[in-house]
C-alpha positions in Angstrom: -13.3 -12.4 -91.2 -15.8 -9.6 -90.6 -19.1 -8.9 -92.4 -20.4 -5.3 -92.4 -23.9 -4.1 -93.5 -23.4 -0.6 -94.9 -26.3 1.8 -95.6 -25.5 4.4 -98.3 -26.8 8.0 -98.4 -28.8 8.5 -101.6 -28.5 12.2 -101.2 -24.7 12.0 -101.7 -23.6 12.7 -105.2 -20.6 10.3 -104.7 -22.9 7.5 -103.4 -25.2 7.9 -106.4 -22.2 7.7 -108.8 -20.9 4.6 -107.1 -24.4 2.9 -107.1 -24.4 3.3 -110.9 -20.8 2.0 -111.3 -19.9 -1.1 -109.3 -16.2 -0.8 -110.3 -16.0 2.6 -108.7 -18.1 1.4 -105.7 -15.4 -1.3 -105.1 -12.7 1.4 -105.3 -14.5 3.5 -102.7 -15.0 0.6 -100.3 -11.3 -0.2 -100.6 -10.5 3.2 -99.2 -12.2 2.3 -96.0 -10.7 -1.2 -95.6 -7.1 -0.4 -96.8 -4.9 2.7 -96.2 -3.9 4.6 -99.3 -0.4 3.1 -99.3 -1.8 -0.4 -99.1 -2.9 -2.2 -102.2 -6.4 -3.8 -102.2 -5.5 -7.2 -103.6 -7.9 -9.0 -105.8 -10.4 -11.0 -103.7 -9.3 -9.4 -100.4 -12.6 -7.5 -100.2 -15.9 -9.2 -101.1 -19.1 -7.2 -101.4 -22.6 -7.2 -102.7 -25.4 -4.7 -103.2 -28.5 -6.2 -101.7 -31.6 -6.3 -103.8 -33.7 -4.9 -100.9 -33.3 -1.5 -99.3 -33.4 -1.1 -95.5 -36.6 -0.1 -93.6 -35.8 3.6 -94.4 -35.4 2.9 -98.1 -31.6 3.3 -98.0 -29.5 1.2 -100.4 -27.6 -1.6 -98.6 -24.1 -3.1 -99.2 -22.6 -6.2 -97.6 -18.9 -6.0 -97.3 -16.6 -8.8 -96.1 -12.9 -8.4 -95.3 -10.3 -9.4 -92.8 -9.2 -5.8 -92.4 -10.9 -3.5 -89.9 -12.5 -0.5 -91.7 -11.9 3.1 -91.1 -15.1 4.7 -92.3 -13.7 8.2 -92.0 -11.7 7.6 -95.1 -14.9 7.5 -97.2 -16.1 10.6 -99.0 -18.0 13.0 -96.8 -21.7 12.1 -96.7 -21.3 8.9 -98.7 -22.2 6.7 -95.7 -25.5 7.1 -93.9 -24.6 4.5 -91.2 -23.3 1.0 -90.7 -24.3 -1.9 -88.5 -21.7 -3.4 -86.1 -19.4 -5.9 -87.9 -20.2 -9.6 -87.5 -17.3 -12.1 -86.9 -18.4 -14.8 -89.3 -16.0 -17.3 -87.8 -17.9 -17.2 -84.6 -21.3 -16.5 -86.0 -21.2 -19.5 -88.3 -19.1 -21.7 -86.0 -16.6 -22.2 -88.9 -14.0 -23.9 -86.6 -16.5 -26.8 -86.0 -18.0 -26.9 -89.5 -18.5 -30.5 -90.8 -19.9 -32.2 -93.9 -23.6 -32.6 -93.9 -24.5 -29.2 -92.4 -27.2 -27.3 -94.3 -27.4 -23.6 -95.1 -29.6 -21.1 -96.9 -27.5 -19.1 -99.2 -27.4 -15.9 -101.4 -24.8 -15.1 -104.0 -24.7 -12.6 -106.8 -22.3 -14.2 -109.3 -21.0 -14.2 -112.9 -22.2 -17.5 -114.5 -20.0 -17.7 -117.6 -18.3 -19.9 -120.1 -15.3 -19.5 -122.3 -16.0 -19.2 -126.1 -13.0 -18.7 -128.5 -10.9 -17.6 -125.6 -13.4 -15.0 -124.2 -15.7 -15.2 -121.3 -19.4 -15.0 -122.1 -22.3 -14.7 -119.7 -24.6 -17.8 -119.4 -28.2 -16.8 -119.9 -29.9 -20.2 -120.3 -31.5 -21.3 -117.0 -30.4 -25.0 -117.2 -26.8 -23.9 -118.0 -26.9 -21.4 -115.1 -27.8 -24.2 -112.8 -25.1 -26.4 -114.4 -22.6 -23.6 -113.7 -23.6 -23.5 -110.0 -23.4 -27.3 -109.8 -19.8 -27.3 -111.1 -18.9 -24.5 -108.7 -20.5 -26.4 -105.8 -18.4 -29.5 -106.5 -15.2 -27.3 -106.6 -16.0 -25.5 -103.4 -17.2 -28.2 -101.1 -21.0 -28.2 -101.2 -23.9 -29.6 -103.1 -27.5 -28.5 -103.9 -30.5 -30.4 -102.6 -31.5 -33.5 -104.6 -34.0 -32.8 -107.4 -37.6 -33.5 -106.4 -38.6 -34.2 -110.0 -37.5 -33.5 -113.6 -40.2 -31.0 -114.4 -40.7 -29.1 -111.1 -38.8 -26.0 -110.1 -40.9 -24.2 -107.5 -39.5 -20.7 -107.6 -38.2 -20.3 -111.2 -40.2 -18.4 -113.8 -39.4 -21.0 -116.4 -39.4 -24.8 -116.2 -36.1 -26.5 -116.2 -34.7 -30.1 -116.1 -32.7 -29.2 -112.9 -35.4 -29.1 -110.3 -34.0 -28.0 -106.9 -36.4 -27.0 -104.2 -36.2 -23.6 -102.6 -33.7 -22.3 -105.2 -34.1 -19.5 -107.6 -32.2 -17.2 -110.0 -33.2 -13.6 -110.3 -31.7 -10.1 -110.9 -30.1 -11.0 -114.2 -28.3 -8.0 -115.6 -25.2 -6.7 -117.4 -23.1 -4.7 -115.0 -21.1 -1.8 -116.4 -18.2 -0.1 -114.7 -15.5 2.3 -115.8 -11.8 2.1 -114.7 -9.8 5.1 -113.8 -8.2 5.0 -117.3 -11.6 5.2 -118.9 -11.7 1.5 -119.9 -15.3 0.1 -119.7 -15.9 -3.2 -117.9 -19.0 -5.3 -118.6 -19.9 -8.4 -116.6 -23.0 -10.5 -116.7 -24.5 -11.1 -113.3 -27.3 -13.2 -111.7 -28.5 -13.5 -108.1 -28.6 -17.1 -106.8 -30.6 -18.0 -103.7 -31.5 -21.4 -102.2 -30.2 -24.2 -100.0 -27.0 -26.1 -99.9 -25.3 -28.9 -98.0 -21.6 -29.0 -97.1 -19.6 -31.9 -98.5 -16.0 -30.7 -97.7 -15.6 -28.3 -94.7 -12.1 -27.1 -95.8 -13.2 -26.2 -99.4 -16.4 -24.6 -98.2 -14.6 -22.3 -95.7 -12.3 -21.2 -98.5 -15.4 -20.4 -100.6 -16.8 -18.3 -97.8 -13.5 -16.5 -97.4 -12.4 -16.0 -101.0 -15.7 -15.9 -102.9 -16.8 -17.8 -106.0 -16.3 -17.1 -109.7 -15.2 -14.0 -111.6 -16.1 -10.3 -111.2 -15.3 -9.8 -107.5 -14.4 -6.2 -108.2 -17.9 -5.7 -109.6 -19.6 -6.9 -106.4 -19.8 -10.6 -107.4 -18.8 -13.8 -105.7 -19.7 -13.2 -102.1 -21.4 -16.3 -100.7 -23.6 -15.5 -97.7 -25.1 -18.3 -95.7 -27.5 -18.8 -92.7 -27.7 -22.2 -90.9 -30.9 -24.2 -91.4 -32.2 -25.4 -88.0 -33.1 -29.1 -88.2 
């Protein structure tokens, strides 16, 4: 499982188009990771546009896939440069992962609920945290214990779910257009904070397969960094 940091060229017309349309950005990335005759299966490529640019002001994309990319298949000029791929199995010592290990995490996701058979984005802060709590239980991790019922250090609004070092930002409606012209809209929010592993098998699956809906729109990639005790 390799993680790549990709730096896009904002002077490229194709790159600017893709930065404004996450569905098309996913399709472009698939060209690098999968030959034209090979279908890019749902969830086989996880990616996220980072909220920060690099030191040169270039837009950055994280892309995670088991396939080795061939960057020459991307449109000419689309890519400024890439950093060497990181083997996450070795970097995170996933083969020796155990319950109780703690990580910092970042994940842009689609917090949603089903209403009358249709998915709707969750915009209430307490419900957004509740969504993450449910996903954590399903995927083998937990958030730190609340420090109080009225303290949430990094949130703009108070909430009853008070987790230290956790925040929700970058809330937006993502819009993409499929090749047939159909418009896709997905609500997204950026989650950052700390977590503790409760089930190593489920947690490794979450790292590999992502969490939630909207993966073709750049959502669901769970990135973690170990917390040194």
